[in-house]
Each structure stands twice: as structure tokens, then as C-alpha cells.
N, C-alpha and C positions, 0 to 999 in steps of 0.2 A: 884201418878202424873199425871195421866187423870183428864182431869179438864170439865168435862159432865156436863151439869144442871139437874134438877130434871124432867124438858122436853125436852126428846131428840126429839121427833118432833118440839116443837116451835123452840127449838135450830139450830136443820137443817134449818129449813124458815130460820132464820135472820141472818145464817151462808150464806147459797147460794145467799140470797139479795146478802148480803156483797160484794159474791166473785163477785155476773154481776155487779152491782157498777163500783167495780175496773175493771173489765176485758170489762167494755163498754169503757175504753178507746183504748181496744186492734182495735176495729175494726174504731174506728177515725182516731186513730192513722197510724192502718195499711192502711186504704185507704189515707189517706195524704199521708200517705211516698211511695205507690203502684204508686200515681199518679204522685208524684217526679221523682221517678226509672223510669215510661214507659218515661219522659218525657225527663229525662237527659240520659238515657239510650238506646232508643231506642225498636222498639219490638223487636229486635234480641236478643240485649243486654240483656235484660229483660229476653228472654227465655231462655240466657244461667246461667243468674242469676238462675230463678224459675227453673229451670233444676238440677243445684247443690245443689240447700238445699232442693227438692224431694228428690235425693237420699239420701243424710245425714241425713234428718229428717225420713228417713223410720227406719232406723238405732237407732235414738236416739228412738225412740218411740220403738222399736222393744226391745232393754234393756230396757226401762221403764216398758215394761210388764211381764218381768218375777219379778219385785218386786213391781211393781204400787200397786193392788189391793190386794196382798198376806197381802204385810207391812201394809196397813191402816185395813185391817182387823184382824190380828194378835196384833197389837198395840191397837185398837180398844176394843178387848177381855182383854187386860191385864193391872196388877195394876201398872207396872213399865215397861215404853218403850226403854227404856235406850239395854236392852241386844238384843231383836231385830231391835232398829232401828239405832244403832251403828255397829252392822252385815250390815244393809242394806247398812246403806253410804258407809262402805266400799269397799262390793262389789260391789256396783254400778261403786264405782270408778273405781276398777280392772276392771270391764268391759269393763266402758268406754274408759279407755287407751288402751286395747288390741284390742278394734273396731277401734280406732281412727289409730293403728299403720297398720290395716287391711288395712281401707281405703287409707293409705299412698303409700301402694302396689300398691291397683285395680289401683289407680287414672288412670296413666297413658291408662291401659288395657281399662278403661270405655272412656277415650277422643276417645278412636279411636270405640269402639262400637257407641258413639252417632254420629261419626264424627265431634268432636269442639275441635281442637286440643289444645284452651289454658282451656277446660274445668279440665283438670289433675290438673294446678296450681292452680286453685277455691276450687276444690275438697277437695286438701293437707291443703289449707287453714283453710276451715268452716271445716275438722275432728277436730281440737282442742278446736272445742267447746263441743264434741261429752264427754269426761270426765266431762266438767264445767258444763252442763247440768245435765247428770247423779247424779250427787252430789247435785244440785239444788232441784233437781226431789226427790231425797230421804230424801232430808230435809222438802219439803213439805207433802209426808208422813206422815209423822211422828207428823206434825202437825194437820195434817186431822186427826190423827189417835186418839190424845188426845184429838182432838174436837177443837181446834183453829182453825177453821173454818176464822176469820177472818183477821188475820195474812197473811194468803196466802195470800188474795183480797190484801194487801199491798205491798207484792213482786211482784203480777202481776202491779201492779200499777206502781212502780217503772219500774219496765224494760218495760212497753213499751213507758213509758215517754223519757227514758235513748236509747231506741234502737231505739228511730224516730229522738231525737236529734244526735246521733251520725253518725247516716245514713250519714242526710241532710249536718251536716259538714265534715264529709270525704271524700262522693261525689264531693260535694264542692267545695273540695280542690285540686280537679280533679284525685283522685283516681279509681273515673269508681266502676267495678262491684267489685273489689279489697276491697274499700271503703266501701260500702255496707256490704261484709261479717264483716268487721272490726267492723263497726256497731253491728251486732249480737254479735258477741264475748265479745264486752263491754259490751253489757246487757248482758249476760249471769255472768258476771262477778258482775258487780252491783247487781245482785239479789243474787248470792250467799252471798254478803255481807251483807245484807237484813236478808238473811235467817239466816245466822251465830247472826245476833243480836238478832235473834224471839227465837231458838233451838241451844242447841250444843251439838250434837253427838260426842263422839271422832272421829278427823279424824288420818288417819294412821296410825290405826291400826291393826296388825296381826291377821287377821279374817280366822277361817276355815268354807269351806263351809257347815261343818256338825252345824253348829252353828244357821244358820238360820233354823227355824223348819217346812215352810210352803212349800216343794219344792212340795208336793204334788197337792198343789195350784200352785205353780209357773209356773211350765211346762207347763199343759195345758193353762194357761193364756198366756203363753208367744207364745205356736203355735200359738194361737186363735187370739192373739192380730197383731201378725207379718201377717198372713193373711189378717187381717180386714185393719191395715196397709196397707199392699204393693197391696190390692184391690183399695182402695184410690186415690194410688199414680200409678196405673201401666196404666192409660186412660194417663196421659201425658208421660208417657216412652212410653207407645207402640205407642202413636201419632210418637212421635221422632222416635224411631227405625224401626218404619216400613216407614221410609224416608219424613217425616215432615219436614217444614223448619224451622228454628231457629225464623222467623217471625212466622210460627202458634204457634210452644211452647210460644213462647212473650203472643200470643193474649189468648193461653187456661188460663195460669200461670194466666192471670189477669183476667180471667172469676173464676179460683180456688180461687183466692184472696178475690173477693166479695160474693162469697159463705160459706163463713168463718163461717158466726155468728153459724148454728148449732151446728158445734165441738168445738164452744167456750163453748156455754150450755153444750153442754156435759162433755167440761173437768172441768167446775165448778160445774155441777150435781151430778155425777157419781161417787166420790172420795167422798163427804158429803152422799149422799146417802145408800153410802159401810158401811162406818164406823157408821150412823144410826141405820142403819139397824141391821148391826151386834154385836149395844152393845145389842138394847135392845132383841136381840132373844138371846144373853147371859146371862139376866136377866130373861130367860122362860117368856119372855110375846107376844108370838108368835099371840096373835090376835093385839095388837098392831102396831107390825112389817107389820102386814099382809094389816092393814091400809094405814101405811106407807107407802106401796111399790104398793098400787093399786093407792095411789094419785098421787105416782111417773108417775106411765104409762097413767093417765087420764091426768097430766100434759102436757106430751111431746104429746099426740094427740092434746091437744090444741091448740096445737102453727101452726098446719099444715096450717092456712089459715093463718099465718104469710109469709108462702113458696110461698102460691099462689099470695100473696099480692107483694111480692119480684118478685116474679115470670114474672107478668103481668107489672112489670114496668124496666126490664131487661135493654132493650136497650136505654133508655132513661138514667137511671143510671149510665150504662156503658160508656155513651159517656160524662156525666157530672166529673167521676171523672178521666177515663183514655186519654179523648178527641177523635175527632171525628173518627181518624182511628180506633178506638175500638167498633165500630157499630157493627161490626157483631161479636162481641162475644153472642148478646143477644140470641138466643136460646141456646148457650153453656149452658149460665150464668143459662138458665129457667133450665135445667135437673138437672145442678149440685145443684142448690139450693134446689127443689124438693126432691132429692137422698140427700143431706146432712139432712133435719130436718127427712126425716122416718128414716135416720140412726141412728139418734137422741133417735128415738121410740127402735130402736134395743140394740143400748147401753144401755138404761135402764133397759130393759129386761134381759142382760148379765149382768149387774152389782145386778139387785137381784139374778140373776140363784145363783153369786158367793156364795151373803148375806146368801142364804139358802142352802150353802152346796153341789151346784151339777157343780162346776167347770167344770168337763170332759164335759160334754153336749156342752159349749160353740163352741165346736172344728165341731160339728154339725152342727152348724149355719156359723161360718166365713171359716171353712176349705174348702166347695167348689167353694166360692166366686174368688179365684183365677185363679182356671183352668176355671172355667164359663167366667170367666172376659176375660183373656187370648185367648179362643175360640173367644169371641162375637170380641174383638179387633180384631183379625186380618181378620175375615169376612167384619164387617164395616168399619174401617179406611181408607182401601184401598178404599171403594167405595163413604164415605160420610166424610172422613176425622175429623176435629174436634168434627163436630154436631153428627160424629155417634157413635162417645170413648163415649161423654157425654152422648149419651142417652141409650149405652149399659151399663155406671154405673147407672143412674139413675134404670134403670127400673131393675136393679139385688140389686140395692139398696131397692128398694119398696118389691120382693120376700122375701129378709132375713128379712125384717123388721116384715112382715107377719108372719113369720116360728120363727122368737124369740118372737112373741108377744104368739102367741098359743103355742110355750114350756114352756114357764115361765110360764104363766097362768095356765096348768096344771100341771107341777116339785114343784109350789110354793105354791097350793090350794088356788090362786087367782081368784075373777071373775073379768073377765074380763067386764069395764066400757066400755059396749057397747053404749048405751047411747051417751053417750061423743063423742064417734068413730063418728058416725051419725050427733049431732050438729057442728064437727069440719068440717067433709066433705059440709055441708050445707054451714057452713061460709068460707071455702076456694071457693066454688062456688062463694059468694059472695064478697068475697075480690078480685078474679079474677076479673069478669066481671068491680066493682069497680074500679081496676088499668087499665085496656083496656078503659073502656068509659070518665076515663079523662085522655087527653094525656098529662102531665103537663113537659115541660121542665126546665133545668140548675135548679134553686136553689129551684126550685116550687116542684124539686122531694122531698124534703128533708119534705116540707109540706103535701104533699100528702102523704108521706110515715105514717107522724106523725099520720094526722087523719084519714088516714086506721087504724092505729093501737088502735089508740081511739075507733073507729066506732068497732070495732071486740072484744074490752072490754064490749062497750055496748050492745053488740048485745048478748053474752054471759049471760050477764049481766039481760036482758029483757029475754031470755027465758029460765030463772031458774035453767041454769048450775054452780053457785055460790048457796052455802050454806050460810044460814045465820053468822056461825060461820067461816067459811072463810072470810067474808065480814068483820067482825069484826078484826079477825087478821090479814087479810091487811091492816085496818085502822090502827093498833095496830102498824105495822112494817114500816108504814111509818114515825113513829114518835119516832123512834128509831135510837141513834145516831149511824151515818154512821162508826166512826171510833172507836172500843171497846179500853175500859180502857187498858191501858200496863201492864201488868206482866213482870216481873223480867223475866231477861234470863233464859234457863234452861240450866246446866252444869251440868260436870262429878260430882259424888262423890267422 
């Protein structure tokens, strides 16, 4: 039933590129939507929305972690996806429904904790999105596991377009924050319809927890991902809980939205990387798997100059997207962008440890992040406010990425790409200098970023970072069809 090609490395590149092209709609639609919402809701209203989304999305990501990587790994290794796929969909639906009920119970106490009386209503409404999101993600895991990476890109494209349109419509109707939340729920419904067209595991089937065979993977991955997800959201929660105003939360939430690019890349690459390496290892081709793994680490390192480019353009970019009142988020954005790109390296390394059969080691990396971040925020936020919270997140992200890279290279038997690291650091210095020396304003910021990105590619090419084989593969990928040929939807036997 799986639809893998004889060249899994090439299939991984094609799937990643297709998904990235589809996910490229996210930063565009997200920035347009964020700019619209900050102007319609104001900094304080946007802060309340960001707080509600942060709380609920942490629950969503944590639940997804129980099933995501374990499901992808098992489906990619199986000849028939249906047993584990159907179990995963139904168990995620059950878990998501339970989380929705839990949010409804805790909504009022949460509003008291954060000093926002209206937060209870927004949390209760947004909780409806949890079971929808869980079911959608389960379909995505199955599609990635069977090698149908391009279909996940179609789901993403549909989601981001519908999300932006519905939010605009509902907010312009005068529904304010409630309208924005309804737009998010509507986008999940649209993505679910697209997912059911692509693959159809049985829904609402009674499933025993014992039917899912990867609990040895699921529980450590759940703990690890829950810690990692809480870590990247703890800064905003700490800022608000430690006395930050709604305006400060809105500014910080805007900076987080602008720093989502590395998270987007990680969400696209990690499932495909896990499915590909697991598939190759199941075929007893360890050298090939090692080569794919090392190139994945190398690719995440080569993106560090892009982080420096965005960090150096943080101020003008924030003003262009959100308006002059958000100019103060420049240092926050710089810290979060750098932290986000090094977290991308960490996520790649953690994914490799899962594929090579070491899921429990992930807890050694992500487990300490939450207590360390909590102590850091308690010390830094009262003194330096939002900038202190962002600095704590950025510094701990760098530490975690270094630890993950060292550990994964050792246990997986990989040679760390040191030469690529030094070239990436040199490129980061040059990119930051370029960004600072060209003080572009307004729409010129986009031209500045585009030229800077092109110069980075030429820089890597000029110093010999790209091999001849990679140049040929890149040329071929540019000529591939963006939309894969349609296959019949999968259904139950």
C-alpha cells in the first residue's frame, strides 16, 4: 500500500520542495493576517488572541506528539498502513475530545490567572479546534508515512488560504477576536475535507489502546515534545503571568508571528526526514540512511545566515508588517528568529535519533529546557521585560541545539559537518553586516531580503559548499511539476 519510489533520497527532496512551496503560503498569509489583526484589534486585543492561541496550540502540539513521529515511523515501515493508521486517527480523535473538555473546565481559572476576564470565552471557543486539528494531523502522518508528501502540501495550501479569507471576513463583520477564532476553526474544517479526499482511514471505530504498537516510542516522544512545545511558548506565558500588560503581550505575539519561518521549515522537513530515513533503515541500507541524515544536519546549518539576515532587518520589517507602534519589537524579533533557526537544527537532530531507534534520549535534550527557562524568565522578565524573555528563549535554544547535534552525531554514528558549520557562521556574519549596512524601509525591505537570499546562495556556490551532484539535483527539481499526479483516494478494504 505504501507508494515509495526506488530513490527515497530523491523522493524526500521532491516532497520537501513541494511542501515548502505550499507552506510558503503560510508566511505570506500569516503576515498579511497578522498585519490586518493588529490594526483591527489593536495591540491589547491582539495580545489576548495570541495568549489564547498559545495556550490551546500547546495542547494541540503536545497531543500531536503522542502519535506523530511514532505513527510516521511505523507506517513507513509497514506494508499496509490501515491497522496503525486507523488506530492513530481514532485515538487522536478521542484524545482531542478529552482535551477540549479539559479546556472548558479550566477556561475560567485560566482567565483569573492571566488577569483577562474575556479569556475564558475565547479559550472555550478555540478548544473546539483541538479534536479537528488532531484528526487532520493523523491524516497527515499517514500520508507522510506512505510517501505521499505532495498531498500534505495541498492540505497546507488549502488551510492557509481558507484561514486568511475567513479571518478577514469574520473580523470585518465586526466579530473581533471571536471572528478570528472562528476563522481558525473553519480552516481546520476545510483541511479535514481535503485530507479525507486524499486518504480515508476509518473514523469513529472503537479502538483499543493496545492496538497501537509503538507505545515505547509514543510516551518518550510525548514527554519530549510537550517539554519542547511548552518551552517555546513559556516566554509569552511568563511575560503575562509576571505582570506584563496586554499591550506587551500583543507586541511579543507579533514578534513570535514574524519568527515562525524556522518552525515552518521544521514542520515540513521533520516528518519527511523521519519517514525517509526509517524506510531506508528498514531496508538494511545504513550507509544510505547515514548520508541522508548528515545532509539533513548540513542543510539546517546552512540556513543560519538567513536567520542573521532577518535579525538584521528586524526593525524595518516589523514596521512594514505591523505599523510604527510595533517598531519596539526589533530586539525581541532578532532573539526569537535566531533561536528559531537553531531550534530547527535541534529538531532535525532529534528526528534522526528517533529514526535510528533512540527515542528516549530526546528527553535528555528537551526535559531540562522548561525548568531552566522558567528560572530564566523569573529572573529576566521583571528586570528587562519582553526583551529579557526573548533573550532567555534564544540562549537556551542555542544550548539545546548544540547538545542535540553532539548527541545525535555520536549515537547515530554520523560525522558532524564541521566545514559546513564554519561556512554557515561566516555567511551569517556577512549577512548581518549586509542587513545593517542597507537601511531599507517600506517595501524595499522585501527586495533587500530577496537580494540577500540570492547572495547567500551565490556565496555557498562560490566557496564550494554545493557538490556537483547537488547542483544537478537542484536543477532537476526546478523543472519538476509542482502538483503531483492525482492518485485515487485510499479507502477501507
